[in-house]
MARBANU-488820 format. One record per residue (C-alpha): residue number from 0; residue in three letters; chain; x, y, z. Coordinates in nm, 3 decimals, always signed. Layout:
BEGIN
mivo, gukol, marfi, px, py, pz
NUM, ALA, A, X, Y, Z;
...
//
This chain:
BEGIN
mivo, gukol, marfi, px, py, pz
0, MET, A, +3.696, +0.603, +7.899;
1, ILE, A, +3.550, +0.356, +7.652;
2, ALA, A, +3.517, +0.074, +7.904;
3, SER, A, +3.331, +0.294, +8.151;
4, ALA, A, +3.074, +0.373, +7.883;
5, THR, A, +2.993, +0.011, +7.797;
6, ALA, A, +2.623, -0.075, +7.776;
7, THR, A, +2.496, -0.366, +7.985;
8, ALA, A, +2.269, -0.548, +7.739;
9, MET, A, +2.260, -0.611, +7.366;
10, PRO, A, +1.970, -0.413, +7.215;
11, ALA, A, +1.705, -0.563, +6.991;
12, ILE, A, +1.777, -0.500, +6.621;
13, PRO, A, +1.466, -0.558, +6.405;
14, GLY, A, +1.550, -0.725, +6.078;
15, LEU, A, +1.871, -0.876, +6.212;
16, GLN, A, +1.764, -1.076, +6.515;
17, SER, A, +1.407, -1.114, +6.396;
18, PRO, A, +1.222, -1.059, +6.064;
19, LEU, A, +1.095, -0.710, +5.987;
20, THR, A, +0.722, -0.660, +6.041;
21, VAL, A, +0.463, -0.403, +5.937;
22, ASP, A, +0.469, -0.277, +6.296;
23, ASP, A, +0.844, -0.217, +6.261;
24, MET, A, +0.773, -0.016, +5.945;
25, ASP, A, +0.507, +0.195, +6.116;
26, ILE, A, +0.747, +0.268, +6.403;
27, SER, A, +1.013, +0.358, +6.147;
28, ASN, A, +0.780, +0.612, +5.987;
29, ILE, A, +0.703, +0.775, +6.322;
30, THR, A, +1.068, +0.770, +6.431;
31, TYR, A, +1.188, +0.936, +6.111;
32, ASN, A, +0.926, +1.210, +6.116;
33, GLU, A, +1.013, +1.294, +6.477;
34, LEU, A, +1.381, +1.354, +6.398;
35, PRO, A, +1.512, +1.713, +6.378;
36, ARG, A, +1.529, +1.858, +6.029;
37, ILE, A, +1.884, +1.894, +5.907;
38, HIS, A, +2.031, +2.245, +5.911;
39, SER, A, +2.368, +2.410, +5.865;
40, ASP, A, +2.442, +2.439, +6.238;
41, MET, A, +2.385, +2.070, +6.306;
42, GLY, A, +2.691, +1.877, +6.419;
43, VAL, A, +2.878, +1.682, +6.686;
44, SER, A, +3.222, +1.739, +6.833;
45, GLN, A, +3.520, +1.581, +6.662;
46, GLU, A, +3.624, +1.436, +6.999;
47, HIS, A, +3.308, +1.226, +7.017;
48, VAL, A, +3.339, +1.121, +6.654;
49, LYS, A, +3.700, +1.017, +6.711;
50, MET, A, +3.612, +0.813, +7.020;
51, LEU, A, +3.326, +0.636, +6.844;
52, GLU, A, +3.542, +0.563, +6.541;
53, THR, A, +3.807, +0.423, +6.777;
54, ILE, A, +3.552, +0.186, +6.930;
55, ILE, A, +3.452, +0.059, +6.586;
56, ALA, A, +3.815, +0.022, +6.473;
57, GLN, A, +3.906, -0.174, +6.786;
58, TYR, A, +3.658, -0.441, +6.683;
59, ASN, A, +3.777, -0.442, +6.319;
60, LEU, A, +3.428, -0.339, +6.206;
61, ARG, A, +3.517, -0.009, +6.039;
62, GLU, A, +3.394, -0.132, +5.699;
63, LYS, A, +3.063, -0.254, +5.844;
64, LEU, A, +2.953, -0.007, +6.114;
65, GLY, A, +2.940, +0.371, +6.112;
66, ILE, A, +2.769, +0.659, +6.286;
67, ARG, A, +2.539, +0.923, +6.145;
68, LEU, A, +2.393, +1.249, +6.270;
69, LEU, A, +2.028, +1.191, +6.354;
70, HIS, A, +1.831, +1.407, +6.112;
71, LYS, A, +1.551, +1.404, +5.860;
72, HIS, A, +1.477, +1.580, +5.533;
73, GLU, A, +1.114, +1.615, +5.421;
74, ASP, A, +0.850, +1.442, +5.635;
75, ILE, A, +0.712, +1.126, +5.478;
76, PRO, A, +0.342, +1.032, +5.469;
77, ASN, A, +0.191, +0.766, +5.693;
78, GLY, A, +0.230, +0.419, +5.548;
79, GLN, A, +0.569, +0.494, +5.388;
80, ILE, A, +0.936, +0.440, +5.473;
81, ASN, A, +1.261, +0.565, +5.321;
82, LEU, A, +1.420, +0.310, +5.087;
83, GLU, A, +1.756, +0.354, +4.916;
84, THR, A, +1.825, +0.221, +4.568;
85, LYS, A, +2.163, +0.213, +4.397;
86, LEU, A, +2.187, +0.438, +4.093;
87, LYS, A, +2.251, +0.262, +3.763;
88, THR, A, +2.413, +0.537, +3.559;
89, VAL, A, +2.645, +0.697, +3.817;
90, ALA, A, +2.793, +0.590, +4.149;
91, GLY, A, +2.549, +0.673, +4.424;
92, LYS, A, +2.206, +0.614, +4.572;
93, TRP, A, +1.854, +0.748, +4.556;
94, ILE, A, +1.673, +0.750, +4.890;
95, ARG, A, +1.299, +0.805, +4.854;
96, PRO, A, +0.971, +0.733, +5.031;
97, VAL, A, +0.793, +0.415, +4.923;
98, SER, A, +0.469, +0.254, +5.033;
99, ILE, A, +0.511, -0.013, +5.300;
100, ASP, A, +0.240, -0.218, +5.130;
101, SER, A, +0.447, -0.232, +4.811;
102, LEU, A, +0.741, -0.404, +4.982;
103, ASP, A, +0.833, -0.763, +5.054;
104, LEU, A, +0.979, -0.707, +5.401;
105, SER, A, +1.193, -1.019, +5.371;
106, GLU, A, +1.383, -0.853, +5.086;
107, ILE, A, +1.492, -0.532, +5.261;
108, HIS, A, +1.717, -0.451, +5.555;
109, GLY, A, +1.771, -0.164, +5.796;
110, VAL, A, +2.051, +0.080, +5.717;
111, VAL, A, +2.028, +0.354, +5.983;
112, PHE, A, +1.907, +0.298, +6.338;
113, LYS, A, +1.801, +0.523, +6.626;
114, PHE, A, +1.868, +0.390, +6.976;
115, VAL, A, +1.561, +0.402, +7.201;
116, LEU, A, +1.712, +0.384, +7.547;
117, GLY, A, +1.402, +0.300, +7.752;
118, GLU, A, +1.315, +0.003, +7.530;
119, ASN, A, +1.677, -0.100, +7.455;
120, ILE, A, +1.605, -0.126, +7.084;
121, LEU, A, +1.768, +0.004, +6.766;
122, VAL, A, +1.483, +0.132, +6.550;
123, PRO, A, +1.562, +0.124, +6.176;
124, TYR, A, +1.443, +0.436, +5.992;
125, GLU, A, +1.615, +0.399, +5.656;
126, PHE, A, +1.622, +0.080, +5.450;
127, ALA, A, +1.780, -0.079, +5.143;
128, ARG, A, +1.699, -0.377, +4.925;
129, GLY, A, +1.872, -0.712, +4.967;
130, PRO, A, +2.030, -0.888, +5.264;
131, SER, A, +2.198, -0.689, +5.539;
132, PRO, A, +2.572, -0.632, +5.492;
133, VAL, A, +2.603, -0.677, +5.869;
134, SER, A, +2.547, -1.026, +6.009;
135, MET, A, +2.443, -1.143, +6.353;
136, SER, A, +2.799, -1.259, +6.420;
137, ASP, A, +2.930, -0.908, +6.342;
138, VAL, A, +2.735, -0.752, +6.627;
139, VAL, A, +2.634, -1.027, +6.871;
140, ASN, A, +2.966, -1.205, +6.920;
141, ASN, A, +3.141, -0.891, +7.047;
142, ASN, A, +3.066, -0.576, +7.244;
143, CYS, A, +3.103, -0.320, +6.965;
144, VAL, A, +2.738, -0.216, +6.938;
145, LYS, A, +2.700, -0.222, +7.316;
146, ASP, A, +3.009, -0.003, +7.354;
147, ILE, A, +2.883, +0.245, +7.093;
148, LEU, A, +2.544, +0.270, +7.259;
149, GLY, A, +2.702, +0.288, +7.602;
150, TYR, A, +2.915, +0.580, +7.485;
151, ILE, A, +2.631, +0.779, +7.330;
152, THR, A, +2.418, +0.716, +7.639;
153, THR, A, +2.691, +0.824, +7.880;
154, TYR, A, +2.765, +1.143, +7.688;
155, GLY, A, +2.407, +1.245, +7.613;
156, LEU, A, +2.420, +1.170, +7.240;
157, VAL, A, +2.123, +0.934, +7.209;
158, ASN, A, +1.928, +1.202, +7.022;
159, VAL, A, +2.232, +1.312, +6.821;
160, ILE, A, +2.400, +0.995, +6.689;
161, ALA, A, +2.254, +0.701, +6.493;
162, LEU, A, +2.413, +0.366, +6.409;
163, GLU, A, +2.465, +0.290, +6.040;
164, PHE, A, +2.521, -0.042, +5.863;
165, LEU, A, +2.770, +0.016, +5.581;
166, GLU, A, +2.777, -0.153, +5.243;
167, PRO, A, +3.112, -0.269, +5.106;
168, VAL, A, +3.262, -0.019, +4.864;
169, LYS, A, +3.264, -0.284, +4.591;
170, ASP, A, +2.885, -0.311, +4.615;
171, GLY, A, +2.812, +0.037, +4.488;
172, GLN, A, +2.916, +0.302, +4.735;
173, PRO, A, +3.113, +0.590, +4.584;
174, VAL, A, +3.488, +0.540, +4.627;
175, GLU, A, +3.512, +0.887, +4.775;
176, SER, A, +3.324, +1.078, +5.040;
177, ALA, A, +2.964, +1.141, +4.935;
178, ALA, A, +2.726, +1.437, +4.927;
179, LYS, A, +2.351, +1.414, +4.975;
180, VAL, A, +2.123, +1.655, +4.787;
181, GLU, A, +1.754, +1.687, +4.874;
182, VAL, A, +1.500, +1.661, +4.593;
183, GLY, A, +1.178, +1.750, +4.773;
184, LYS, A, +0.905, +1.485, +4.780;
185, TYR, A, +1.135, +1.256, +4.581;
186, GLY, A, +1.368, +1.218, +4.879;
187, ALA, A, +1.741, +1.268, +4.840;
188, ILE, A, +2.017, +1.161, +4.606;
189, VAL, A, +2.365, +1.062, +4.725;
190, LEU, A, +2.655, +1.126, +4.487;
191, PRO, A, +3.035, +1.152, +4.500;
192, LYS, A, +3.098, +1.495, +4.650;
193, SER, A, +3.329, +1.586, +4.361;
194, MET, A, +3.021, +1.587, +4.134;
195, VAL, A, +2.813, +1.827, +4.342;
196, ASN, A, +2.812, +2.206, +4.310;
197, ALA, A, +2.768, +2.291, +4.679;
198, THR, A, +2.836, +2.612, +4.868;
199, GLU, A, +2.929, +2.414, +5.177;
200, LEU, A, +2.935, +2.055, +5.298;
201, ILE, A, +2.792, +1.960, +5.638;
202, ALA, A, +2.943, +1.635, +5.769;
203, THR, A, +2.669, +1.383, +5.852;
204, SER, A, +2.834, +1.040, +5.881;
205, TRP, A, +3.160, +0.869, +5.965;
206, PRO, A, +3.396, +0.699, +5.886;
207, ASP, A, +3.509, +0.753, +5.530;
208, ILE, A, +3.586, +0.390, +5.455;
209, SER, A, +3.766, +0.482, +5.134;
210, GLN, A, +4.045, +0.615, +5.361;
211, PRO, A, +4.263, +0.405, +5.594;
212, TYR, A, +4.207, +0.439, +5.967;
213, ASN, A, +4.446, +0.676, +6.143;
214, HIS, A, +4.406, +0.699, +6.519;
215, ASP, A, +4.598, +1.026, +6.535;
216, ALA, A, +4.415, +1.207, +6.255;
217, GLU, A, +4.089, +1.398, +6.263;
218, PRO, A, +3.806, +1.169, +6.142;
219, ASP, A, +3.717, +1.204, +5.774;
220, PRO, A, +3.339, +1.215, +5.709;
221, GLY, A, +3.195, +0.944, +5.489;
222, ALA, A, +2.902, +1.159, +5.379;
223, HIS, A, +2.782, +1.519, +5.384;
224, TRP, A, +2.464, +1.717, +5.341;
225, ALA, A, +2.506, +1.957, +5.053;
226, PRO, A, +2.315, +2.285, +5.037;
227, VAL, A, +2.323, +2.352, +4.664;
228, VAL, A, +2.317, +2.656, +4.438;
229, VAL, A, +2.038, +2.696, +4.185;
230, THR, A, +1.955, +3.068, +4.156;
231, LYS, A, +2.024, +3.109, +4.527;
232, GLU, A, +2.151, +2.887, +4.804;
233, THR, A, +1.885, +2.638, +4.906;
234, HIS, A, +1.869, +2.319, +5.108;
235, ARG, A, +1.676, +2.131, +4.841;
236, LEU, A, +1.588, +2.138, +4.473;
237, PHE, A, +1.247, +2.177, +4.318;
238, VAL, A, +1.157, +1.874, +4.111;
239, ASP, A, +0.802, +1.876, +3.975;
240, GLN, A, +0.773, +1.538, +3.808;
241, VAL, A, +1.017, +1.248, +3.796;
242, GLU, A, +0.945, +0.903, +3.659;
243, ASP, A, +1.289, +0.744, +3.679;
244, GLU, A, +1.658, +0.793, +3.755;
245, ASN, A, +1.743, +0.942, +3.416;
246, GLU, A, +1.476, +1.213, +3.450;
247, LEU, A, +1.600, +1.295, +3.799;
248, LEU, A, +1.962, +1.332, +3.687;
249, VAL, A, +1.863, +1.546, +3.388;
250, ASN, A, +1.656, +1.767, +3.618;
251, LEU, A, +1.949, +1.808, +3.856;
252, ALA, A, +2.186, +1.889, +3.569;
253, LEU, A, +1.950, +2.157, +3.438;
254, GLN, A, +1.944, +2.317, +3.783;
255, GLY, A, +2.323, +2.335, +3.797;
256, VAL, A, +2.377, +2.072, +4.065;
257, PHE, A, +2.666, +1.902, +3.892;
258, ILE, A, +3.015, +2.047, +3.860;
//
């Protein structure tokens, strides 16, 4: 089943095979804004998740490559991209829109990529600072990425599944599955799910690299989208003015986000 879904050519990966450019950033902005907005009914079958996780595990890349549901939160203005920054006071990340002009493109890397079949390219639409945790040798010297893309193409998942480059747990990811909470124009914050007061958790990415791989088990999500409770269930919080991480966390605490 996996072999029959193998892609025929390695796709272009901006930022890995070639330096990121302003054009790449502009395409990222457009790509992100064209994604479907996340909602509670969004999902993909466990069978597909299990097969994709099996592909990744076969190449011993489970701690480097993952898959994510293609989705967006708030639209971002022209001239901006989504950049994640590690939180300093708690385990987690803050993903927020930043101006392309404010960035040194040599000091960021793509994190999440949408496969554009007609152009055979992986378009990055979320970024992080520093060098990529995935190297050329991780993806060029084997068929893992080609097999993943071949699978999602064969089974009509090109507009459902994205490829994700994973950071090592030791470099700041929570040591448990994470929950993402939207904070309006300030993007989204990713926290250990045990911290978040959520009415439900919608799985959005796999695998959970804090857990060992088990071929026979149902795949554990690595991250979730968390509709949260303030005075009523909502998909995002209302944050009027935030200057830094501490103000954001205080604002979330006051709105009852934390358990």
